[in-house]
C-alpha positions as CSV (number, residue, x, y, z in Angstrom):
1,M,82.1,144.6,150.8
2,E,79.4,145.0,153.3
3,Y,79.3,147.8,156.2
4,Q,77.0,149.8,158.5
5,F,77.8,153.2,160.0
6,S,76.5,154.5,163.3
7,H,76.7,157.0,166.0
8,D,77.5,155.6,169.5
9,T,74.8,157.2,171.5
10,T,76.7,157.1,174.9
11,S,80.1,158.6,173.6
12,G,78.9,160.4,170.5
13,N,81.9,158.4,168.5
14,L,81.4,157.3,165.0
15,R,81.3,153.6,164.4
16,A,82.0,151.8,161.2
17,R,81.1,148.0,161.2
18,F,82.2,145.7,158.3
19,N,82.1,142.0,157.7
20,L,85.0,140.0,159.3
21,E,87.1,139.9,156.3
22,H,87.0,143.8,156.1
23,Q,87.0,144.9,159.6
24,V,90.2,146.6,159.4
25,F,88.5,149.4,157.1
26,G,86.2,149.9,160.0
27,Q,89.0,150.4,162.4
28,W,90.9,152.5,160.1
29,L,87.8,154.8,159.4
30,E,87.1,155.3,163.1
31,T,90.7,155.9,164.1
32,E,92.6,157.5,161.0
33,V,89.8,159.3,159.3
34,G,87.0,160.0,161.8
35,R,85.2,163.3,161.0
36,D,88.5,164.9,159.6
37,A,87.5,166.8,156.3
38,T,91.2,167.5,155.5
39,Q,92.1,163.7,155.9
40,L,89.0,162.9,153.5
41,A,90.3,165.3,150.9
42,K,93.8,163.9,151.1
43,I,92.5,160.4,150.6
44,N,90.3,161.6,147.5
45,K,93.2,163.4,146.3
46,L,95.2,160.0,146.2
47,I,92.3,158.2,144.7
48,D,92.2,160.9,142.0
49,G,96.0,160.4,141.3
50,I,95.7,156.7,140.9
51,N,92.7,157.0,138.8
52,Q,94.3,159.6,136.3
53,A,97.4,157.3,136.2
54,K,99.5,159.8,137.7
55,Q,101.0,157.2,140.1
56,H,101.0,153.3,140.0
57,E,100.9,153.2,143.8
58,L,100.5,155.6,146.7
59,R,100.8,155.2,150.5
60,M,99.4,157.3,153.3
61,T,100.8,156.3,156.6
62,G,98.7,157.2,159.8
63,H,99.2,156.8,163.4
64,Q,98.1,153.0,163.4
65,Y,97.3,151.9,159.9
66,T,98.6,152.5,156.5
67,L,96.5,152.9,153.4
68,V,98.1,151.6,150.1
69,L,96.3,152.4,146.9
70,S,97.1,150.8,143.6
71,E,95.7,150.9,140.0
72,H,93.2,148.2,141.0
73,D,93.1,147.9,144.9
74,A,93.1,149.6,148.2
75,M,94.8,147.9,151.1
76,I,94.6,148.9,154.7
77,A,97.2,147.3,157.2
78,L,98.4,147.9,160.7
79,N,101.6,149.6,160.6
80,A,103.2,147.0,162.8
81,S,102.3,144.4,160.1
82,I,104.0,146.4,157.4
83,E,107.0,147.1,159.3
84,G,107.2,143.5,160.7
85,E,106.6,141.4,157.6
86,E,109.7,139.4,158.5
87,L,108.1,138.7,161.8
88,E,105.0,137.5,160.2
89,E,107.2,135.1,157.9
90,S,109.0,134.0,160.9
91,L,105.8,133.2,162.8
92,S,104.4,131.3,160.0
93,E,107.4,129.1,159.7
94,Q,107.1,128.2,163.2
95,A,103.2,127.4,162.7
96,L,102.3,130.0,165.2
97,D,98.9,131.8,165.0
98,F,99.2,135.1,163.4
99,D,96.3,137.5,163.3
100,E,95.0,137.6,160.0
101,N,92.7,140.6,160.6
102,E,95.7,143.1,160.5
103,S,95.1,143.9,156.9
104,A,92.2,143.9,154.1
105,S,91.9,144.9,150.7
106,C,89.2,145.6,148.0
107,G,88.7,147.1,144.7
108,L,89.6,150.6,144.1
109,D,86.2,151.4,142.9
110,D,84.6,149.8,146.0
111,F,87.0,151.9,148.1
112,Q,86.1,155.2,146.3
113,S,82.3,154.3,147.0
114,L,83.2,153.6,150.6
115,M,84.9,157.0,151.0
116,H,81.9,158.8,149.5
117,A,79.5,156.8,151.8
118,W,81.7,157.8,154.8
119,A,81.9,161.4,153.7
120,N,78.0,161.6,153.4
121,F,77.6,159.8,156.7
122,I,80.0,162.2,158.6
123,T,78.1,165.6,157.0
124,N,74.6,164.4,157.8
């Protein structure tokens, strides 16, 4: 997974740019995590829970996105796409174009490295 973090010089907002396949991770970092140390601590606690085999799957639902962690993977998806999985199937059956960039996943180790990189970025 390739990514780059930056500060928007005009607005001061944080930016997280990812390759097309993983761009949802950037949107999630910008909107759901941002500079919030409490949110980062919650996410790291979820990762620890999975790594220590206390849970097989954990979810963290935000305002726009949901993070789903399992023993091997981390997935981020728009809340509307999780709630509307039946809609997606219906659209697929009708051969309509459905935005594939509503979710992305990566290995749990890669996700943990991403979260450490983001934490270092926002504290510097």
